[in-house]
N, CA, C and O atoms as CSV, one atom per row, in Angstrom:
chain,resi,resn,atom,element,x,y,z
A,1,UNK,N,N,-63.849,61.850,54.825
A,1,UNK,CA,C,-62.852,62.498,54.894
A,1,UNK,C,C,-61.862,62.548,53.461
A,1,UNK,O,O,-61.270,63.541,53.038
A,2,UNK,N,N,-61.874,61.245,52.894
A,2,UNK,CA,C,-61.525,61.143,51.640
A,2,UNK,C,C,-62.493,61.297,50.354
A,2,UNK,O,O,-63.643,60.875,50.475
A,3,UNK,N,N,-62.096,61.874,49.139
A,3,UNK,CA,C,-62.987,61.694,48.084
A,3,UNK,C,C,-62.410,61.062,46.967
A,3,UNK,O,O,-61.272,61.385,46.626
A,4,UNK,N,N,-63.023,60.229,46.369
A,4,UNK,CA,C,-62.754,59.266,45.135
A,4,UNK,C,C,-62.071,60.483,44.173
A,4,UNK,O,O,-62.605,61.591,44.142
A,5,UNK,N,N,-60.945,60.213,43.453
A,5,UNK,CA,C,-60.587,60.970,42.437
A,5,UNK,C,C,-59.617,62.039,43.038
A,5,UNK,O,O,-58.741,62.538,42.331
A,6,UNK,N,N,-59.751,62.319,44.100
A,6,UNK,CA,C,-58.891,63.543,44.797
A,6,UNK,C,C,-57.497,62.786,44.942
A,6,UNK,O,O,-57.346,61.618,45.301
A,7,UNK,N,N,-56.433,63.775,44.558
A,7,UNK,CA,C,-55.124,63.484,44.947
A,7,UNK,C,C,-54.751,63.842,46.467
A,7,UNK,O,O,-55.339,64.802,46.963
A,8,UNK,N,N,-53.954,63.243,47.126
A,8,UNK,CA,C,-53.816,63.409,48.605
A,8,UNK,C,C,-52.110,63.096,48.676
A,8,UNK,O,O,-51.528,62.270,47.973
A,9,UNK,N,N,-51.480,63.980,49.715
A,9,UNK,CA,C,-50.303,63.626,50.162
A,9,UNK,C,C,-50.387,62.867,51.665
A,9,UNK,O,O,-50.782,63.310,52.744
A,10,UNK,N,N,-49.913,61.683,51.338
A,10,UNK,CA,C,-50.220,60.447,52.383
A,10,UNK,C,C,-49.062,60.308,53.346
A,10,UNK,O,O,-48.148,59.726,52.761
A,11,UNK,N,N,-48.795,60.561,54.381
A,11,UNK,CA,C,-47.536,60.302,55.361
A,11,UNK,C,C,-47.962,58.851,55.978
A,11,UNK,O,O,-49.046,58.604,56.506
A,12,UNK,N,N,-46.929,57.990,55.806
A,12,UNK,CA,C,-47.005,56.562,56.532
A,12,UNK,C,C,-45.582,56.354,56.890
A,12,UNK,O,O,-44.608,56.964,56.447
A,13,UNK,N,N,-45.620,55.224,57.920
A,13,UNK,CA,C,-44.141,55.041,58.354
A,13,UNK,C,C,-43.961,53.597,57.845
A,13,UNK,O,O,-44.678,52.631,58.105
A,14,UNK,N,N,-42.805,53.642,57.028
A,14,UNK,CA,C,-42.401,52.447,56.284
A,14,UNK,C,C,-40.939,52.201,56.714
A,14,UNK,O,O,-40.046,53.037,56.575
A,15,UNK,N,N,-40.811,51.217,57.145
A,15,UNK,CA,C,-39.175,50.740,57.292
A,15,UNK,C,C,-38.668,51.590,58.204
A,15,UNK,O,O,-37.564,52.088,57.985
A,16,UNK,N,N,-39.475,51.945,59.539
A,16,UNK,CA,C,-39.150,52.496,60.700
A,16,UNK,C,C,-38.881,54.101,60.637
A,16,UNK,O,O,-38.346,54.763,61.527
A,17,UNK,N,N,-39.332,54.540,59.488
A,17,UNK,CA,C,-39.524,55.984,59.231
A,17,UNK,C,C,-40.498,56.541,58.432
A,17,UNK,O,O,-41.085,55.978,57.507
A,18,UNK,N,N,-40.683,57.931,58.915
A,18,UNK,CA,C,-42.039,58.298,58.114
A,18,UNK,C,C,-41.541,59.072,56.839
A,18,UNK,O,O,-40.712,59.976,56.735
A,19,UNK,N,N,-42.232,58.493,56.001
A,19,UNK,CA,C,-42.182,58.899,54.566
A,19,UNK,C,C,-43.541,59.411,53.892
A,19,UNK,O,O,-44.590,59.043,54.420
A,20,UNK,N,N,-43.599,60.269,52.716
A,20,UNK,CA,C,-45.067,60.447,52.062
A,20,UNK,C,C,-44.950,60.666,50.768
A,20,UNK,O,O,-43.789,60.861,50.409
A,21,UNK,N,N,-45.851,60.705,49.849
A,21,UNK,CA,C,-46.051,60.699,48.741
A,21,UNK,C,C,-47.397,61.015,48.039
A,21,UNK,O,O,-48.437,60.915,48.691
A,22,UNK,N,N,-47.416,61.314,47.007
A,22,UNK,CA,C,-48.805,61.739,46.595
A,22,UNK,C,C,-49.662,60.660,46.092
A,22,UNK,O,O,-49.050,59.901,45.341
A,23,UNK,N,N,-50.849,60.374,46.274
A,23,UNK,CA,C,-51.462,59.468,45.639
A,23,UNK,C,C,-52.995,59.643,45.629
A,23,UNK,O,O,-53.550,60.261,46.537
A,24,UNK,N,N,-53.725,59.063,44.534
A,24,UNK,CA,C,-54.973,59.194,44.222
A,24,UNK,C,C,-55.651,58.271,44.860
A,24,UNK,O,O,-55.234,57.114,44.912
A,25,UNK,N,N,-56.988,58.719,45.531
A,25,UNK,CA,C,-58.001,57.856,46.198
A,25,UNK,C,C,-58.787,57.169,45.001
A,25,UNK,O,O,-59.534,57.835,44.284
A,26,UNK,N,N,-58.586,55.794,44.814
A,26,UNK,CA,C,-59.174,54.915,43.917
A,26,UNK,C,C,-60.724,54.460,44.381
A,26,UNK,O,O,-61.673,54.253,43.625
A,27,UNK,N,N,-60.704,54.371,45.741
A,27,UNK,CA,C,-62.070,53.953,46.378
A,27,UNK,C,C,-61.758,54.148,47.785
A,27,UNK,O,O,-60.608,54.123,48.224
A,28,UNK,N,N,-63.087,54.396,48.675
A,28,UNK,CA,C,-62.865,54.462,50.131
A,28,UNK,C,C,-64.271,53.928,50.880
A,28,UNK,O,O,-65.427,54.350,50.909
A,29,UNK,N,N,-63.688,52.968,51.373
A,29,UNK,CA,C,-64.655,52.026,52.297
A,29,UNK,C,C,-64.110,52.515,53.945
A,29,UNK,O,O,-63.726,51.544,54.597
A,30,UNK,N,N,-64.053,53.435,54.452
A,30,UNK,CA,C,-63.475,53.662,55.714
A,30,UNK,C,C,-63.414,52.562,56.608
A,30,UNK,O,O,-64.432,51.870,56.612
A,31,UNK,N,N,-62.640,52.267,57.249
A,31,UNK,CA,C,-61.165,53.073,57.487
A,31,UNK,C,C,-60.336,52.570,56.266
A,31,UNK,O,O,-59.195,53.030,56.214
A,32,UNK,N,N,-60.711,51.688,55.251
A,32,UNK,CA,C,-59.823,51.326,54.119
A,32,UNK,C,C,-59.911,52.317,53.100
A,32,UNK,O,O,-61.024,52.722,52.765
A,33,UNK,N,N,-58.714,52.830,52.480
A,33,UNK,CA,C,-58.766,53.243,51.246
A,33,UNK,C,C,-57.782,52.614,50.270
A,33,UNK,O,O,-56.721,52.098,50.623
A,34,UNK,N,N,-58.217,52.697,49.014
A,34,UNK,CA,C,-57.373,52.046,47.868
A,34,UNK,C,C,-56.748,53.181,47.108
A,34,UNK,O,O,-57.478,54.064,46.657
A,35,UNK,N,N,-55.316,53.223,46.918
A,35,UNK,CA,C,-54.493,54.458,46.210
A,35,UNK,C,C,-53.963,53.815,45.343
A,35,UNK,O,O,-53.724,52.613,45.234
A,36,UNK,N,N,-53.712,55.009,44.464
A,36,UNK,CA,C,-52.879,54.760,43.123
A,36,UNK,C,C,-52.090,55.802,42.898
A,36,UNK,O,O,-52.498,56.957,42.767
A,37,UNK,N,N,-50.811,55.407,42.839
A,37,UNK,CA,C,-49.641,56.682,42.414
A,37,UNK,C,C,-49.346,56.620,40.991
A,37,UNK,O,O,-48.961,57.698,40.538
A,38,UNK,N,N,-49.424,55.603,40.108
A,38,UNK,CA,C,-49.449,55.567,38.793
A,38,UNK,C,C,-47.717,55.022,38.607
A,38,UNK,O,O,-47.365,54.622,37.497
A,39,UNK,N,N,-46.922,55.043,39.529
A,39,UNK,CA,C,-45.612,54.581,39.564
A,39,UNK,C,C,-45.451,52.848,40.340
A,39,UNK,O,O,-44.535,52.075,40.058
A,40,UNK,N,N,-46.445,52.582,41.216
A,40,UNK,CA,C,-46.064,51.527,41.824
A,40,UNK,C,C,-47.452,50.829,42.130
A,40,UNK,O,O,-48.359,51.658,42.215
A,41,UNK,N,N,-47.831,49.577,42.308
A,41,UNK,CA,C,-49.077,48.993,42.372
A,41,UNK,C,C,-50.020,49.702,43.108
A,41,UNK,O,O,-49.674,50.507,43.973
A,42,UNK,N,N,-51.320,49.444,42.806
A,42,UNK,CA,C,-52.388,50.039,43.769
A,42,UNK,C,C,-52.260,49.379,45.189
A,42,UNK,O,O,-52.159,48.162,45.342
A,43,UNK,N,N,-52.273,50.349,46.277
A,43,UNK,CA,C,-52.145,50.026,47.586
A,43,UNK,C,C,-53.419,49.834,48.579
A,43,UNK,O,O,-54.234,50.683,48.219
A,44,UNK,N,N,-53.873,49.203,49.509
A,44,UNK,CA,C,-54.897,49.461,50.175
A,44,UNK,C,C,-54.193,49.806,51.717
A,44,UNK,O,O,-53.353,49.112,52.290
A,45,UNK,N,N,-54.743,50.966,52.154
A,45,UNK,CA,C,-53.942,51.534,53.479
A,45,UNK,C,C,-55.390,51.377,54.410
A,45,UNK,O,O,-56.569,51.590,54.127
A,46,UNK,N,N,-54.867,51.013,55.363
A,46,UNK,CA,C,-55.945,51.220,56.951
A,46,UNK,C,C,-55.454,52.517,57.485
A,46,UNK,O,O,-54.319,52.855,57.821
A,47,UNK,N,N,-56.725,53.241,57.481
A,47,UNK,CA,C,-56.254,54.599,57.951
A,47,UNK,C,C,-56.511,54.893,59.401
A,47,UNK,O,O,-56.436,56.033,59.859
A,48,UNK,N,N,-56.917,53.483,60.343
A,48,UNK,CA,C,-56.580,53.420,61.811
A,48,UNK,C,C,-55.635,52.891,62.105
A,48,UNK,O,O,-55.470,52.998,63.321
A,49,UNK,N,N,-54.789,52.281,61.580
A,49,UNK,CA,C,-53.307,51.608,61.414
A,49,UNK,C,C,-52.384,52.589,62.272
A,49,UNK,O,O,-52.586,53.772,61.997
A,50,UNK,N,N,-51.582,52.398,63.084
A,50,UNK,CA,C,-50.421,53.288,63.637
A,50,UNK,C,C,-49.507,53.502,62.572
A,50,UNK,O,O,-48.599,54.274,62.881
A,51,UNK,N,N,-49.460,53.032,61.341
A,51,UNK,CA,C,-48.465,52.983,60.274
A,51,UNK,C,C,-48.871,54.407,59.654
A,51,UNK,O,O,-48.107,55.292,59.269
A,52,UNK,N,N,-50.134,54.397,59.659
A,52,UNK,CA,C,-50.818,55.889,58.747
A,52,UNK,C,C,-50.610,56.878,59.919
A,52,UNK,O,O,-50.981,56.791,61.089
A,53,UNK,N,N,-49.794,58.002,59.170
A,53,UNK,CA,C,-49.838,59.048,60.073
A,53,UNK,C,C,-50.707,60.327,59.996
A,53,UNK,O,O,-51.056,60.944,61.003
A,54,UNK,N,N,-51.080,60.734,58.550
A,54,UNK,CA,C,-51.941,61.669,58.221
A,54,UNK,C,C,-52.023,61.836,56.606
A,54,UNK,O,O,-51.171,61.332,55.874
A,55,UNK,N,N,-53.152,62.608,56.101
A,55,UNK,CA,C,-52.972,62.716,54.658
A,55,UNK,C,C,-53.688,64.132,54.674
A,55,UNK,O,O,-54.392,64.511,55.610
A,56,UNK,N,N,-53.416,64.898,53.486
A,56,UNK,CA,C,-53.896,66.050,53.356
A,56,UNK,C,C,-53.964,66.191,51.626
A,56,UNK,O,O,-53.285,65.542,50.831
A,57,UNK,N,N,-54.926,67.170,51.326
A,57,UNK,CA,C,-55.096,67.359,49.891
A,57,UNK,C,C,-53.952,67.773,49.542
A,57,UNK,O,O,-53.282,68.488,50.288
A,58,UNK,N,N,-53.457,67.306,48.092
A,58,UNK,CA,C,-52.263,67.395,47.485
A,58,UNK,C,C,-52.399,68.916,46.733
A,58,UNK,O,O,-53.417,69.231,46.116
A,59,UNK,N,N,-51.362,69.702,46.860
A,59,UNK,CA,C,-51.393,71.160,45.833
A,59,UNK,C,C,-51.452,70.847,44.776
A,59,UNK,O,O,-51.929,71.736,44.072
A,60,UNK,N,N,-51.037,69.445,43.952
A,60,UNK,CA,C,-50.870,69.153,42.930
A,60,UNK,C,C,-52.014,68.250,42.267
A,60,UNK,O,O,-51.850,67.079,41.926
A,61,UNK,N,N,-53.031,68.879,42.158
A,61,UNK,CA,C,-54.196,68.407,41.826
A,61,UNK,C,C,-54.440,68.385,40.186
A,61,UNK,O,O,-54.036,69.387,39.596
A,62,UNK,N,N,-54.929,67.567,39.559
A,62,UNK,CA,C,-54.955,67.501,38.229
A,62,UNK,C,C,-56.158,67.691,37.642
A,62,UNK,O,O,-56.261,67.645,36.417
């Protein structure tokens, strides 16, 4: 589902509401993915967590 090096728009629930931003997948060992935005520290996301809503390829690929 996730390709390392690709940019995704990732939707997650944080602070009680859904938000989204673009992240580059640094590594993927499902269900865990390591993502990088360039603005904040890298994050590890569990894609089976109820806090993870969805991800789609970003139209802003570099």
